[in-house]
N, C-alpha and C positions, 0 to 999 in steps of 0.2 A: 710340906712347904716346898713351893716352887722354885727354881733357879732361874735366872736369868743368863746363864752361862751354858753356852753347848759345848761338848768335845767332840771334834770330828777327827777323821782320818782323810786328808785331803786327797781329791783326785790331781792327776798331774796338771789339769787345768787350774785348778783353785788354789793348787800350790803356786804356780807361776804368776795368779792374780795377787795372791797375797805376800808374795816373797819380799816384796818392799816393806811392808807392813812389820813381817817378821823380822826385818833387819832392825826396824825401829824398835820392836819388842826387845830384842836381843841387848841393843844399845842402852835402851834406859835401863833394863835391868843391871848392867854392870856400870853405869855411870856413878862415879864418886867414888868407886871401889878400886883398891890398890891390888887388883888381882892379877897374878904374873900368868893367868891361864886364858884371861880375856883377849880378845881380839878388838882392836881399838880403831881401825880403817874399815868404813862402811865397805869395802870391796872384800876385804878378807872376811868379814862378818857374812858377806852374802854367799861367797865360795862355801864356808864351811856350812852354813845352813843348806845349801844345796846337797853338799856332800853328804849330810846327816839324812836328807829325803831319799838321797839314791842308794844308800847303805841298805835301808829297809822302808819302803814307802809304806809298808803295812804297819810299821812300828812308830810311825810319825804323828804327833797328836798335835793338834791345836786348839785352843781355848778361845771361843768367839761370845763375844758380847755383840748383839745387834748386827751379827753378821762380820763384824771386824775381829781379827786377831787380837788377844789381850795377851796370850801365852802361847808355848808350846814345850813340847819335851820329844824325844827320840829315844827308841830302844832300838836294839838289833836282835831279833828272834834266831839269827844263825851266828851268833857271836861264839866264836872258840879261842880259852885261852890257855896257853901252854901250861899254865901252873894248875888252874882250877878246872880245865875242861872245857 
Protein backbone atom coordinates (compact mmCIF):
# COMPACT_ATOMS: atom_id res chain seq x y z
CA UNK A 1 0.00 0.00 0.00
CA UNK A 2 1.46 3.34 -1.04
CA UNK A 3 1.18 6.36 1.26
CA UNK A 4 0.59 9.89 0.06
CA UNK A 5 2.32 11.24 3.18
CA UNK A 6 6.07 11.74 3.41
CA UNK A 7 8.07 12.23 6.61
CA UNK A 8 11.11 14.46 6.20
CA UNK A 9 13.79 16.16 8.26
CA UNK A 10 13.72 19.68 6.83
CA UNK A 11 16.83 21.56 5.85
CA UNK A 12 17.14 25.04 7.39
CA UNK A 13 15.80 26.50 4.13
CA UNK A 14 12.80 24.17 4.08
CA UNK A 15 12.11 24.87 7.75
CA UNK A 16 12.03 28.62 7.10
CA UNK A 17 9.78 28.13 4.07
CA UNK A 18 7.36 25.92 6.02
CA UNK A 19 7.36 27.81 9.33
CA UNK A 20 4.07 29.65 8.77
CA UNK A 21 2.39 26.39 7.76
CA UNK A 22 3.82 24.66 10.86
CA UNK A 23 2.33 27.42 13.02
CA UNK A 24 -1.03 26.74 11.36
CA UNK A 25 -0.68 22.99 12.03
CA UNK A 26 0.04 23.64 15.71
CA UNK A 27 -2.79 26.15 16.05
CA UNK A 28 -5.31 23.81 14.42
CA UNK A 29 -4.19 20.87 16.55
CA UNK A 30 -4.97 22.73 19.78
CA UNK A 31 -8.06 24.60 18.55
CA UNK A 32 -11.00 23.92 20.83
CA UNK A 33 -8.89 22.16 23.46
CA UNK A 34 -8.55 23.60 26.93
CA UNK A 35 -4.92 22.69 27.37
CA UNK A 36 -2.90 24.68 29.82
CA UNK A 37 0.20 23.64 27.85
CA UNK A 38 -0.90 25.07 24.50
CA UNK A 39 0.41 28.38 23.23
CA UNK A 40 -2.45 30.54 22.02
CA UNK A 41 -0.71 33.45 20.27
CA UNK A 42 0.84 32.93 16.86
CA UNK A 43 4.08 34.69 17.87
CA UNK A 44 4.50 32.36 20.86
CA UNK A 45 3.79 29.33 18.68
CA UNK A 46 6.31 30.51 16.10
CA UNK A 47 9.02 31.00 18.75
CA UNK A 48 8.26 27.59 20.27
CA UNK A 49 8.51 25.78 16.93
CA UNK A 50 11.78 27.58 16.15
CA UNK A 51 13.12 26.56 19.57
CA UNK A 52 12.17 22.92 18.89
CA UNK A 53 14.02 22.99 15.56
CA UNK A 54 17.10 24.75 16.98
CA UNK A 55 17.31 22.26 19.86
CA UNK A 56 17.88 19.34 17.49
CA UNK A 57 17.28 19.95 13.76
CA UNK A 58 17.89 16.26 12.98
CA UNK A 59 15.17 15.30 15.45
CA UNK A 60 12.55 17.61 13.92
CA UNK A 61 10.29 15.69 11.53
CA UNK A 62 7.59 17.07 9.27
CA UNK A 63 4.74 15.11 7.70
CA UNK A 64 3.99 16.34 4.17
CA UNK A 65 1.11 15.82 1.77
CA UNK A 66 1.56 17.32 -1.66
CA UNK A 67 4.75 18.93 -0.30
CA UNK A 68 2.73 20.86 2.32
CA UNK A 69 3.15 20.33 6.10
CA UNK A 70 0.26 18.50 7.75
CA UNK A 71 2.03 17.55 11.00
CA UNK A 72 5.32 17.63 12.85
CA UNK A 73 7.11 16.18 15.85
CA UNK A 74 10.32 17.01 17.65
CA UNK A 75 12.80 14.86 19.53
CA UNK A 76 16.10 15.67 21.18
CA UNK A 77 18.91 13.18 20.70
CA UNK A 78 21.03 14.87 23.37
CA UNK A 79 18.42 15.31 26.09
CA UNK A 80 19.64 14.68 29.60
CA UNK A 81 17.37 14.39 32.61
CA UNK A 82 18.57 14.74 36.19
CA UNK A 83 16.37 11.82 37.34
CA UNK A 84 16.36 9.51 34.32
CA UNK A 85 19.76 10.32 32.87
